[in-house]
N, C-alpha and C positions, 0 to 999 in steps of 0.2 A: 438686850438693848434697853436702856433706861427710857421709860415712857410714863406719861400721865394721861388719865382719862377721867371723864365726868359724865354721869347720867343726866346732868343739867345741860349738856351740849348734844343736840340731836341734828344730824345732817348739816353740820356747820353753823347751826343757830343755837343761841343761848335761849333756854326756855323762858317764857314770859314771867314766870313766878320769881325769877332771880333779878328782875329789872323793874323799871318804873311802872309797868302794868300789874305788878304784884299787889295783892291786898295787904301785904306787909311792908308798907312804906310809911314813913313819918317825916314831916317837914320836907317832903320831896325826895327823901333818901330811901332807896330800896334796901331793905334790911336783911333778907334771907340769903345766906351764902349757899352756893351749890356744893354738892359733895365732890370730893376728889379721891382718886385711888392711883397709886403708882406702883410700878413693877421694875425689878432688876436694877436697883440703884448701884452705883459703882462701889467696888470693894473699898472699905475704909470710910464709908459715909458715917459721920458722927451726928450730923444735923441736916435739916432741910430748911429752906426759906422759899417764900412765894411772893411773886409780884404779879399783879393783875392790872394791866395798863391799857389806855385807849389813846393810841397815837393819832387816830382820826379826829380827835378833839382839838388838835393844834390849830387848824384854821378858824375854829369857832371861839376857843378860849385863849389861844396864844401859847399854850403849853400842853404837854401830854397829861391827860387826866389819870390820876392814881386812884384806882378803885379798891385795892386791897393789898396790904403788905403783911406778911407773917414771917417771923424769925424763930429760930431755935426750936423747930419741931424736932422731937427726938429722932435720932437716926434709926431707931427700931420701929418707928411708926410707918404705916403703909397707906394711910388714908386720913382725910379730914371729913367728918360727917356733915351732912346737910345742916345748915344753920349753926355749925360749930363756932363760927365767928361770934355769935351772940350767946351761945350756951356754954362755952368752955371758958371759965374765968382764968384758967392757967395759960391760955393761948396768948403768946406775945405778939401784939399787932401794932403796926405803925399808923401814922396819920395819913388819911386819904385826902383827896382834893376837895372834899365837901367843906373843908376848913377855910378855903380861900375867901378872903373878903371881897373878891371880885363878884359882881352880880349879886344875887339874893342869898348868897351862901353865908360864909363866916360862922359856921356852926362850931360848937365846942367839942371837947374830947368825948363826951357821952355819945356823940354821933360819928366822930371822925376817927376814932381809934379802933375801928371795926371795918367789916365789909360794907361798902357803899356802892350798890350795884349800878348797872347801866341805866342811863336816862337820856338817850340821844334824841334830837329832833329829826334826824334822818338816820338811816341805817349806818352803823359803825362796826368795824371789826375790832375785837378785843384780843389781847395777847396775855396769856397766863404762862409764866415761866416758873417751873419748880427747879430749884437749885439744890444739888447734893453737895454738901460741904464737909471738909475733913475735920472741922471743929465748930462748936457753937460760936455765934457772933457776940453773944453777951450784951444785947441791947435791952432796954426797958420799954414797956408799952408806951406808945406815943412817939416812937422814933420816926425819923424822916427817911425818905428813899435814898438821899445822898449818904446818910450815915450807914445804911445797910450796904450800899454799893461799896463804900470804902472798907467796911469791916469784912466783906466777902473777898476782896482782892487777894489773890494768891491762895485762896482756900476752896475754890470751886472745882469739884471733881467731875461734875457733869451737869447738864441742863436738859430738862424735858419741857417741850413747848406744846401748848394747846391753844388753838385759835378758834374763835367763834364770833358770829355777828349777832347784833340785836337790832330790831327795827321798831 
């Protein structure tokens, strides 16, 4: 069974160092991404993609907050290391919601084409989905969630979901 796990999620909670209480935050953006490992991807997997979203942010911001998007992880990979978002220049990452001009945000690509961790004012539940794809989606860094979703249509072999809360 295709599944994803993280040492950064313990008993249903995302560890503090991957969110706003981390010592690795700049301009209010938590920078350190958690590690991921996955097992038993579907046969024929050529690439993986990741979405890390906060649906609980809809009442506060008016939309689902995008914390991390990754595309075209090689089909032979079985993990993303801790802080790989910032340390791997070859990782194809999309724009997160820290780019929004709403509120005090509106940050540029040096902040938004990476992991931008949880920073809720009340506890929120976050959903990470790892997609197994039959082909790469061929997007460039800075892509948007809607572009990823369109490119994945008809190519998803399986999904592995990991949920955790941050307070």
